[in-house]
C-alpha positions, -999 to 999 in steps of 0.1 A, spaced: 96 50 72 128 68 65 146 45 89 135 13 71 108 -4 51 77 -19 66 48 -35 48 14 -22 57 -22 -23 46 -34 9 29 -68 14 45 -78 47 31 -64 72 6 -71 107 -4 -52 135 -22 -39 148 11 -31 117 31 -36 80 39 -47 58 68 -24 27 71 -21 -4 92 15 -12 98 25 -48 100 48 -46 130 42 -15 151 30 21 150 55 49 143 52 79 166 35 110 154 59 133 137 78 105 120 87 111 83 76 85 59 72 76 22 42 57 10 49 35 -20 20 16 -35 18 6 -72 25 38 -91 22 61 -61 51 75 -41 43 102 -16 63 118 11 46 127 44 45 128 81 27 106 106 0 128 122 -16 103 145 -11 67 156 -36 47 177 -55 14 178 -31 -3 153 -35 24 126 -18 56 117 -25 86 96 0 100 71 -4 135 58 14 141 25 38 169 19 22 176 -14 -13 167 -27 -14 136 -49 -29 142 -83 -66 131 -82 -60 108 -112 -34 88 -91 -58 84 -63 -87 73 -86 -63 49 -104 -51 33 -71 -87 30 -58 -96 13 -91 -67 -11 -87 -79 -19 -51 -114 -26 -64 -101 -53 -87 -72 -65 -65 -90 -96 -52 -100 -108 -87 -66 -101 -102 -48 -118 -73 -71 -149 -76 -62 -151 -113 -24 -148 -105 -27 -175 -79 -45 -198 -103 -18 -193 -129 9 -200 -103 -9 -232 -94 -13 -242 -130 25 -238 -136 33 -258 -105 9 -286 -114 24 -287 -149 59 -290 -135 72 -258 -151 98 -241 -129 91 -205 -140 68 -186 -116 45 -159 -127 
């Protein structure tokens, strides 16, 4: 939000908006916000907030290529994160201090 940063789960994304699950609480409808995720940064307004989720409507449409790219990233996130964790564990076991 413009008043501070909060981690959330990006549940759904389109060129016009996103559904998110905030970690700590729902912002009221009408709150201005910025969605930052990977290479996407979009300004918008919270349009609805209920049942632990809220909907963000972007001020300007996102380019379709950004939406597709982020969805592609999400499709492969679990595999990529598993590989990163394995490398972190390997470094720890080997006693190297540099984290990945």
